[in-house]
Structures are given as C-alpha cells and as structure tokens.
N, C-alpha and C positions, 0 to 999 in steps of 0.2 A: 268455536273453542278448539284449540289445537290439542291433539292427544299428548304432545310433549310438555304440556303445561303442568302436569302433575308429577312432581318429584319430591323425595323426602326432604324434610327440614335438615339443616346442618348437624344438629345434635343427633338426629336419627342416622344420618349418613355415617357419622363417626362410628357408631356401633356396628352398622352394616359392613363397613370396611374391614373390621376385625374378622368377619366371617367370609365375605365374598371378594375381598380386595377392593381396589378403587374401581370406579365405573363412571362413564359419561352419561349425560342425559339421554343420548341416543340409545345407549346400551340399556338403560333402565326401561325405556319404552319398547324394547324388543322382547316379545314374549318368549322367543327361543332362548335368549340370554337368561331370562328369568328361570326357565325350566332347567337350563344347564347349571345355574348357580344356586339351585335349591339346596337347602340343608337336608342331608340324608344320613350322615355318619355321626357316630358318637363324638368324634373329635370336633366336628362342627358344632354340635349341641353344647359341648363343654365351653365353647367361646361365648355362648349365650346365657348359660345358667350354671350354677355350681353343682357339680356332681362329685360326691365323696368318693375317694379312691376305693373304699371298702364296698361301694355299691356298683362299681364299674362292671363287674361280672354279671350282675343282675340286669343292668342296662343293656349289655351286649346281647344277652339271651332274649330280652324283650324285643330289641331291634331286629334280631334274626327272625323272630316269629312275625312281628308286626312292623313292617318297614315304616320309615318316616320320610316325609317330604314336605318342606315348607318353602314357598317362594319368597324371594327377597321382598317383594311387594307386601305380602301378608306379614312377614317379619317386621316391616316398618310400622305396622299398625298396633303391634303388641306392646304393652307396658311391662317390660321385662323385669322390672324391680318388684312387681306385684305377682306373687305366686297364685293369687286367686283371679287374675285377669281372665275374663270370659273368652277372649280371643286366643290367649295362650292355651287355655284348657282344651280348645277344639283341635289343636294341631300338635302340641308338644306331648310326646309319649309320657305315660304315667305308669309307675310300677304296679299300680292296682289292676292294670290290664291283664296281668298274669294270674290274677285270682279267678277261680272258677266258682261262681255263685250258683245257687239252685235255680232251676227253671230257665236255664240258658242253653242255647244251641248254636252250632256253627251255621246252620241253615234254618233260621227260625221261621221263615216264610214258606218253606217247602218248595223253593224255586226249582231245585234240581229235579223234583218229581214231575215238573211240567216242561222238561226239556224236550223239544221236538228234534232239533239238530244242534250241534255245538253252537252256542251263542244265541239260540232262539228259544224263548219260553212262551207258553200260552196258558195263563191261569184263567182267563176270561174268554168267552166264546168269540167276542167281536174285537178283541185287542191282542196284540202280540208285543212282547218285550224283546228287544235285541240288545245284546251286550257286545259292542264292537271293539272294545279295548279294555285292558286292565290297568291302564295308566290314568292317573289323576294329577292335576297340577299341584294339589295339596292333599295329603292323606289325612282324612278326617278321623279322629280317634273314635268317633261314635258310629262309624260306617256300618250299615246293615250287612254289607258284603265283606266285612272285615276279614273273616276267616276264609273266604273264597280266594282272596288275594294274599293270604298269609305266606310268609317266606318269600315274598316278592314274585310269586308265580300264580297266574290265574288258574282257577280250578273248574272252569265251565267247559270241559272238553269231553265229558262222558256223562251218562245217566247213572251216576253213583254218588253216594254221600261225599261232600267235599273233603271230609277228613281223609278219604282214601285217594284223593287226587292231589298231586303236586307237580303235574307235568305241564309244560308250556303249551299254550293254546295256539300260538301262531308260529309259523315257520319263519325263522330269521329275525334278528333284532340288531340294532346298532346302538352302541353306547348304553346298553342296558335298557333301551327304549323299545318295547315290543310294538310291532306294527302289523296289523292284520293284513293278510294277503288278499288279493282280489278273489282267489279261488275260495277262500274261507267265507268271504262276504257273498260270493255268488251262490254258495250252497244255502245261505240264509235266504237270499232273494228267491231262489227256486222253491224253497220250502214254503215261504209266505204265499207265493203264487198258487200253491195247491191248497191253501187254507182259505176257502172261498168265503167263510163267514167273517174273516178279519177285515174290518174297515179302518182301523187305526193301528199304527205301528209306533211304539215308543222306542226311541233310539237312546241307549244309555251305555253304561260301562261300569267302572272307569268313566272317563269324560270324553264323549265323542268329539267335542270341539278341539281336542288336541290333535286330531287327525289333520293332515295337510288338506288344503282346500280341494285339490284335484281328486283325491280318493274319496273325500266326503261328498263332493259334488256327484261323482259317479254313482256312489252307493245310494244317495237320496234319490237321484234320477231313476235308478233301477227300481227302487221301491215305488216311486211315483208312477212308473209305467205300468204297474199292475192294476188292471181295471177296477178291482174291488177295494183297493186301498185308497181311501178318500182323504185321510188326515195323517200327518206326521207330527210327532212330538219329540222334542229333544230334552233330556235331563242333563243339566250342566251346572257346575259351580264356577265356571270361568268368570262371569261378571263379578263374583265375590272375591275370588282369590288370585285371579290373573286377568284383570280387566283389559290390559293391553292386547290380549288376544282378540278382542272385539274390533278387529280392523274393518275398514271399508270393504276389503276384498272378501273377508269372511261373511259379512252381512249381505253382500251381493250374491255370494254363493247360496246362502240360506234363502234369500228372497226368491230365487228361481224355483224353489220347490214348495211355495205356498199352495194350500193352507198348511202352515207349519207353526206349531206352538212351542214356546220355550218355557220350561219349568226350571227355576233356579232355587237356591237355598241360602237366603240371608237369615242368620240366627240371632244377630245382635245389631242394635242401631249403629254402633261404631263401624260396622262393615259397610255402611252406606256412605262411602267417601265420594268426593267429586269424580274420581276416576271410575268408580263402580257405577255411579249415576250416569256418566257419559256412555259407558258400555251398554247399559240398559237402554238409554235414549237412542243409540244407533240401531239397536235391534228393533225398537218400536218404530222408528222412522223408516225401517225397511219393511214395515207391514207385518211384523212378527209379534203377536201378543206375548207378553211376559208375565208369568205367574210365579208366585213364591210358595215354597213348601218348607216351612220352619219345622225344626225338630225340637221338641220340648226337652231341654237338657238341664239337669241339676248343676247348679253352679255357673250356668251360662245365661239362661233366660227364664228361670223358673220363678219369676215374680211378675205381678200385674203391671207395674210401671214400665219395666223393660219391654214387655210384649206390646203394651199400648203404644209406646214410643216407636217401636219397630213397625207396627202395622200402619200407624199414621204416616210415618216417613215413607213407607212403600207406596201408599196411596198417592202421596204428594208427587212421586216421580212416575206415576201411572203404571206401577207394577202391582198386580192384584195379589193381596194376601189370600192365598187359595186354601192351603191346608196348614194346620198345626198338628204335627204327628206326635203321638206317644212314642217315646224311644223304644225301639224294638229290643226284645230280650236276647241280645247277641252275646256270645262268649267274648269276654274282654271289654264289655261296654257297661257292665252292671253299675259302675259308680256314677253313671250319668242318669240313671233311671229315677223316675218319680212315681208315687202311687197313682193309680188310675183315678181315684176320687179327687185327688189334688188337681189333676189336669181338667177334670170335668168342672170343678169350681172355678178354675182360672178361665176356662172358656165361657162360662156363664157371666163372669165379671166383664170380659171383653165384649160380649154381646150387649150387655147393659150400658156400656160406656162409649162404644164406637158406632159410627155410622155403618150402614149395611155394606158399603164397598170396602170397608177397612177390616171386616170381621172374617177371620179364617175359620174353616170348619175343623173342629177337633176330631181326629180320626185315629183309629188303631188298625194296624195291619194284623189280621188274625193269624195265629200260629198254624203251621202246617199247610199253608196255602189257602186259608179261608177267605182271603181277600180283604180289602179295605172296607170298614164300616164306620159311619159317624157315631160318636158317643152321644146318642140320643136315646130317649126312653124306649123307643120301639126296638132298639137293639140290645138294651141292657136287661138281662134276665135277673141277675143279682150282682151285688158289688160290695166288697169290703176293702179295707186298706191292703189286704194281702192277696186277694183273689177276686176275679170278676168272671162271670159266665155271660158271654155275649152271643147274640144271634147273628149268624152270617147272612149274606145277601141271598142265599138259597134256603134259609130257614134253619140250617144246622146250628147246633150249639158248640161253642168253643170255650175252653177254660184258659184264662190268661192269668198267670201268676206274676205278682210284682217281684222284681229282683232287687229292689232298693233295700238298703239296710241303714 
C-alpha cells in the first residue's frame, strides 16, 4: 500500500484550501509540509469556525496563553459543522480553558519536583522520563503539560514551579520551531548514566518523533550505549495526528534501537483512519510494539459504546489498548473531566464486554508525584462523586478532587 494513497475527499479539500491554499498529493504526504501549514493563528481559525467580533479579544488572550496547532491532516477528519464533534473538541481552543476551577494545578503530577537536570525527571527508582522537545504536531487541549508549554515556551529548564518559568529551554530555533541542541541532550545522557538504578527511559516531550532522524538516532543510540539502560519507550501522537511522519526512514531509525516500545494516544474510533493504521503497521513491522493510552474525556469518549468500538478497533490493528487514563486536574482542562466513580463504572463495563486483549487498565496519575495507580479496590480507600482517597504504590494516601461541574 503506497503512502500516497490517503488523500482527502474533494469536498474536504475545498474546505482545506480556504485555510492552507491549494496543495498536491505529494505535498499532502510530506510531514514537514503538514507542520508548516498547521493552523496556529486566530485568522486561520476564523476560516474554519465562526468567531463573533465581540469575542475576538478573549480568543486572542486564550491563544497567547495556550497556543494552537492543528495539522491539515487532522483538520480533514473533523466535522466542522458539528460543534460537539469529538475530534474538534480535542484540538480547537475553547474559551472555557481560561476558567480556573477548584482543585487544579499547573503541575498536577509534581513533575518539576523530580527534575534531575533540565529535561530529565525521575519519579520512579527504575524509570526516567526525558522531555526532548516542546513541539507537538497537534496541541491537545487536554494536555497534562498544558501549562508547561503555555505562551509557546517550554518551562522545563529549572527546578521551580512552572508558573515562575517562561524562558526558552533550547538554544536557537528556526521558524518558531525549537530544536534541542546536542549539548542539551548530552547533559541528559550523562545524568542517566549516573542513575544506575534506571533500566527504562521514556522519551517524551512534546513529541520526540518530530525531531529529525539524525538527531533522534544519535540520542537513542547514546541512551542505548548506557549499560544499565535496558529498554527505551517513546510517547507520541504522530500516528494519530501526523501519520505521514511514519516514514520508512523513521521506522528504520527506531528499529536500530530495539527493544523500543511505542506508546500512542488514540482517543476516538474516527482517528483510526487508513493512514493512521498504516503508520502503526509500519512501526509493528519494524519490530516495535505499539500500545495505546486513551484519556477519558468528557464530550469525546465518555460513553461505553465509543470506548468499546475504540478498543476493539485497536486490537484489530494489533495496537494494544494499554491504559485508560482519568483526565488529570490541569489548569485549563477542567471541562474535559469526569467523576472518578463514572470512570470506574465504565472500566467495569469494558471488562465485562471485551476480551482480555482489548481491555485497557483504568488508571489515575496521583497528584503531587504519587505515580500511576490502577483504579482497583486495593488502591481505593474511599470514593464519592466529588473526592477520592487513593493509596499510592508506596502505600501513601492521596486525595483526588473531581474538577468536573
């Protein structure tokens, strides 16, 4: 199957032309063209959806704080005439993001507390998290690190609360596209080399698959050369929002550094297009296991039938439904949240209806750096629709307040 086989239908192309101009099939399949022509400005958004003149000032303020980026590919999947479209809700800014609800934070998982050097965090003894870029192909409105990259600038460059940070993390950028320097990445590699208990490194960001192959190849190779690093893992939404990035060259680059696992995030069955399926298939054929981490989002996938269809479709293309995450209580994300007991019931319904290989584990990332725990009886101390007390993996108790309204 040729990668160039997946292009928008004529009626979709007409809408896209109003935003990105005319394009050829070759351009459509060029991931760099997709990135360059992503929707970022208020003017571009106004070509896609009606924005009242009286609301423009509020929209400008929102976009200054929380930038927007939507690839033409993902734009082509959205039903723009439907304001409740679940794909639209994931990427189109919402004025509710400016509302501050109770029990929300800029760094809800306490990641900055576990910073070792800029870009490297250790919440667990045997795992390290590396943030190699602040750039994503698509800016998810529900992002856990939403406030770390607010104002278009990454905040992972010091051990301080992210609200106090707004300085760029990397030296040099072109066309507004920050690129980590080798010196920055070398400091991370050197720090991991001194963390002798770390056996697994999770490479995330931003989206690490937006790095050029040569830089990514060098960095993964440097990590792989550390004797105690046994496994690499990459977190990416590229298969979902920019599947044309899944080139043979990229897959060959990743294959050289196995064992390497890919975690992606499909949140709705309509995201599993032929192009996305092909991107996953190329990764699988390169010997790279692909798992999915869905986020439970109100108005996107908060119903049994949608999640059932998603999990079955993922299993069909050999992508493992790994986690179903409770939406984190992040500032600017409260309108996506669902009550914890609701998620527990949904997870129970899925376990009863699906085969074992299709069932994701429902988990919550505990506040303040408590880590991920499955929502099972052994971790639930008490739970109401407004508040849950959960037991962490070290036995500590954590209070999780619902931010839904």
